[in-house]
C-alpha positions as CSV (number, residue, x, y, z in Angstrom):
1,X,9.8,-12.9,25.3
2,X,7.5,-9.9,24.6
3,X,4.9,-8.6,27.0
4,X,2.1,-6.2,26.3
5,X,0.2,-4.9,29.3
6,X,-3.0,-3.0,28.7
7,X,-4.8,-0.7,31.2
8,X,-7.6,1.8,31.3
9,X,-10.7,-0.2,30.5
10,X,-13.8,-0.1,32.5
11,X,-17.5,0.8,32.6
12,X,-18.6,4.1,31.1
13,X,-21.9,5.6,30.2
14,X,-22.8,6.4,26.6
15,X,-21.2,9.6,25.5
16,X,-18.4,9.2,28.0
17,X,-14.6,8.8,27.5
18,X,-11.9,6.3,28.4
19,X,-8.2,6.3,27.7
20,X,-6.5,2.9,27.1
21,X,-2.7,2.5,27.6
22,X,-0.4,-0.3,26.5
23,X,3.2,-0.9,27.4
24,X,5.4,-3.2,25.5
25,X,8.4,-4.7,27.2
26,X,10.9,-7.6,27.0
27,X,13.0,-8.8,24.1
28,X,11.5,-6.4,21.6
29,X,13.3,-4.3,19.0
30,X,12.6,-2.5,15.8
31,X,8.9,-1.8,16.5
32,X,7.2,-1.1,13.2
33,X,3.7,-0.3,14.4
34,X,1.4,-0.6,17.4
35,X,-2.3,-0.7,17.5
36,X,-5.6,-1.6,19.0
37,X,-8.1,-4.2,18.0
38,X,-11.4,-5.2,19.6
39,X,-13.6,-8.2,19.9
40,X,-17.2,-8.3,21.0
41,X,-19.0,-11.5,21.9
42,X,-19.8,-13.5,18.8
43,X,-17.8,-11.2,16.6
44,X,-14.5,-11.4,14.8
45,X,-11.6,-9.4,16.2
46,X,-11.4,-6.2,14.2
47,X,-8.9,-3.4,13.8
48,X,-9.7,-0.2,15.7
49,X,-6.6,1.9,15.1
50,X,-2.9,1.6,14.4
51,X,0.1,3.9,14.4
52,X,3.4,3.3,12.7
53,X,6.8,4.1,14.2
54,X,6.8,7.1,11.9
55,X,3.5,8.4,13.3
56,X,1.2,7.4,10.5
57,X,-2.2,6.5,11.8
58,X,-5.0,4.3,10.5
59,X,-8.5,4.2,11.9
60,X,-11.5,2.0,11.3
61,X,-14.4,4.0,9.8
62,X,-16.6,3.3,12.9
63,X,-14.2,5.2,15.2
64,X,-13.1,8.1,13.0
65,X,-13.7,11.4,14.7
66,X,-14.2,9.8,18.1
67,X,-11.0,7.8,18.9
68,X,-7.4,9.0,18.7
69,X,-4.4,6.8,18.8
70,X,-1.0,8.1,19.9
71,X,2.4,6.6,20.7
72,X,5.5,7.1,22.7
73,X,8.4,5.4,20.8
74,X,10.9,6.1,23.6
75,X,8.7,4.2,26.1
76,X,7.3,1.6,23.7
77,X,3.8,2.7,24.6
78,X,0.6,3.3,22.7
79,X,-2.6,5.0,23.8
80,X,-6.1,5.1,22.6
81,X,-8.3,8.1,23.6
82,X,-11.9,7.1,23.2
83,X,-14.6,9.8,23.2
84,X,-18.3,9.8,22.5
85,X,-18.5,6.1,23.4
86,X,-21.4,4.1,22.2
87,X,-22.9,0.9,23.5
88,X,-21.7,-0.8,20.3
89,X,-18.1,0.0,21.4
90,X,-18.4,-2.6,24.1
91,X,-15.8,-5.2,23.6
92,X,-12.5,-6.5,24.8
93,X,-9.7,-4.2,23.5
94,X,-6.4,-5.8,22.6
95,X,-3.1,-4.1,22.1
96,X,-0.8,-5.4,19.4
97,X,2.7,-4.6,18.2
98,X,4.4,-5.5,15.0
99,X,8.2,-5.7,15.4
100,X,11.4,-7.2,14.3
101,X,12.9,-8.1,10.9
102,X,10.3,-10.9,10.6
103,X,7.4,-8.6,11.2
104,X,6.3,-10.5,14.3
105,X,2.9,-9.7,15.8
106,X,2.5,-9.9,19.5
107,X,-0.7,-9.4,21.5
108,X,-1.7,-8.3,25.0
109,X,-4.3,-10.1,27.2
110,X,-7.0,-7.5,26.5
111,X,-8.9,-5.0,28.6
112,X,-12.7,-4.9,28.9
113,X,-14.6,-1.8,27.8
114,X,-18.3,-1.7,28.6
115,X,-20.5,1.2,27.5
116,X,-23.8,1.1,29.3
117,X,-26.2,3.3,31.2
């Protein structure tokens, strides 16, 4: 069984910063990529950023220049540094990992990020 545990969400004022962390544990091997998605009320879940095990990154256009994804392969962890946060960044942020020969996709429970004055 694979477990993903996110942390670092919370309430922040517009223009502020937060750093999300996600740790993957359990019967997981051959991690191919880790990433962050988000879902706001009434919206579809959308990709925010992803990083491959080789370090290649991919960002949604709406976070380019503001968010930075990084990973620690040795610890099976992924981070999301979020700067210049906007109210429209308010959402539940989910960590996911793609792993194994069958390219399985596992998800965390999500962490709430609220940007409000």
